[in-house]
N, C-alpha and C positions, 0 to 999 in steps of 0.2 A: 503494500498497500503506500500510494505515495502524497506526500502535503507540502502546501505551498502555500504562501500569503499574495497577495495581488497588494504592489505598493501603493499603486494609485488609489486604490478603496480603501487601505490599512488608516485607524484613526490615529492610534497610538495607544486608545486606553488602556493597552494592558491586560485585560478578562484572561488573554489566551497562553502569557505569561506566570499569572496567578495559579492558574486552573492547569497547566501542565506545563514549569518550568523545564523538565527533560527536549521536550521536544521544541517550544520555541523561545525567543530570545527578543531584545530590543538592540535595533542599530540604529541608532540616531533615533528619530522619530517615531518609527512603526516598528513594527513587530513582521519576526523573518523564520523559519522554520529553522530549526539549528543545522537539521541534514533534511534532503529530500525523502529520504525514506524513514517512515515511519518505523521506530521499533520495535519488536516482537513484544506482543502483552500489551502496548498500547492503542492499538486500531480502536476499541470501544471507546475510550479517551479522546482522543484526538478527534472522531466522529462528534462525541459529546461537543465538545472545546467547539469547532468549528460549526454545530449547529445552534451555539449561543455566540457565537459573532454578529454583533449590533449591524453590521455593513456587510455582513456576507464574504469577509476579504480572505476566508480561511478555503482552500480550495483540496478536497482529498480524491484519491483516484485511485 
């Protein structure tokens, strides 16, 4: 499973980092995925975090 953050949509609210710091971090004013590949066992959490993003900037595939 892959994850990415669309920087043009991200508002930098930090919810993803608060909920899943193993996968997301801040780079400047926006969040980014630390790696495009979701670590094993984190798939459900990343899907939940993506669903909670207020601007739908997190993409899971």
